[in-house]
N, C-alpha and C positions, 0 to 999 in steps of 0.2 A: 456738476460734480456731486456725488452722493454725500449726504450728511453722515457724520460719525454716529455709530450706534450708541444710544444711551443705555448703559447696563442697568439691570434691576439690582436691588440690594442682594438678592440671592446669587446673581451672576458675579457680583463683586466679591461676595464671600467665597464663591467657587474659585475665583482668580487668586484670592489670598490663600486659600487652602492649597492650591497648586504651588504657589510660591513657597509656602512653608516646607514643602517636600524637596526643595531643590537648593543648590548652592547659592550663596549670597542672599539668603532669605531675608535677613534684616535690611540689607540695602534695597532689595527689590520691593519689600513692603513699604519702605520709606519713600521710594520713588512713586509708587502707586498712591500713597497717602498725599504726597505733594500735588498730584493731579486730581484725585477724588475729593480730598478734604480741604484743599486750598484753591483749586481751580487753576493751577499754573499751567502755562503752555510748555511744550517740550523744550523749546529754546530757553525759556526762563529756568526750567529745572536744570538743564545742561549748563547754564551760565553761573549757577550758584557756587560760591566759594565758602570755605569754612567760616570766614569772618562775616559773611552775610547772615548765617544761621546761628552761630555761636557767640555768646557773650565772652568777655575776656576770661571769665572764670570757668569756661567750658560748658556752661549750661545753655539750653536752647533759648533763644530770644523769644519774646512774646509777640514781636512784630518783625517781619523781614522786610527791609526796605530795598526794593528793586530800583536800580538806577535807570535812567533813560536808555542807556546802552543795552540793558538787559531785557527791555520790553519791546513788544512788536510795534507799538505806536510811538516809541521813543519819548514816552512820558513816564517819569518816575511814579511808582505807586507803592503802597504799603500792603503787605500780605499779613493778615492776622492769623496767628497760630492757635488753633483750637486745642483743647485738651486731648482730643483723639489724635490729632496730628502730632502734638508734642510727645505723646507716648510712643508713637512709631519712630520719631526722630531720636528720642532718648535711647530707645532700644538699638537703633542703628549706630549711634555715635559710640556705643561701647565697643564696637568692632573696629573703630578707626584708631590707629595708633599715632598718626600724624595729625596735629591740630593747628598747623600753621595757617594763618588767616587767608593766605593767597592760594592755598591748595584747593582743587575742586572738591566740593562737598560730596558729590557722587563720582565714583570711579569705575572704570571698566576692569576687566580681568587683569589687564596689564598695568593697573594703577594709574591710568591716564584718565582725564576727564572725558565725559561723553560729548559728542558733537550733537547738535539738534537732529541731524539726519540719522545718526547712529541710534539715538534714543527713539526716533520714530520707528525704525526697524525693530528695535528691542520691544516696543509695545506691540507691534503687529505680531511678532513671533510669540510673545508671551500669551496674547489672547488666543492665538491659534493653538498653541500647546495646551492651554487650559480648557480648550473645547468651547470657546466663545466665538461664534461666527459674527463677523462684521465689526469687531472692536478695532479701534484705531487710537492713535496718540491723542485725539481730541475727545475720546469717550469720557475721560475723567472730568474735563471741563463741563461737558454737557450734563453729566451726572450731578456735579457740584451746583450748577445754576438751576437745573430742573428740580433737584431736591429742595433747595432753598425756596424756590418759587412755590412749590407745592406746600410748603410750610408757612406761606403767607408773607414772605419777605418781598418788599416792593421792588419794582424793576429798577428804580434809580439806585437803590442800595446794591442790587445785583450787578448793575453796570459798573459801579465803582469797584466792587470786589473783583470783577472780572477784568478790569482795566479797559473797559469800553467807553469811548467818548459819546457814543450814540446809543440810546436805549433800543433802537430798532435792531441793532446788531445783537444785543442781549436777548431780545424777544425771540430771535431765530434759534437760540439755544434751548428754549424751553419746549420740551415735548409734552404733548397732550395725549392721554389714553382714555379708554372707556371707563376704567375705575374712577379716574378723576372726574369725569363727566357725571357718573352715577352719584358720586359724593356731592358734587355741586348741586344737582337738582334736589337732593335731600335737604339742602339748606333752606329751601322754600317753606 
């Protein structure tokens, strides 16, 4: 099976620019942000409820605790909310009028929660419409892990952030390109 494409920063900006011109821009930016800035899987994004992301006062939590039922490996984990992610989530939450803790955080056009498969299709269609060839629902996770690895974050921390129990799984997410290799040899 082919690996998901890792988007460049320019391609990610292209996707955000496309999203900004269409309906549900705030929601769509927040979904992208959960994938690219927190490394969540589509099933994890689809499973989020308002109470997972919002404090009782309606503010965004600094840490999102995913239960075992929400994760692929059935192991609970903590997702740390960066300032960049927080800004996107705050922008989105202003469009939500229902803040009941049990309501899906992200909703479809019909105000229902996304299914993991529905969100996979959503990502595929989004990338296609934005002119990005090869993008998939896993592209955000690959971007998240690769970007942090390129900034010197150790593979053990990356594995923990991604919810991987084995670092060899995490290592498969890290893309290597010629620019990185050029920069590496200049360190000598």
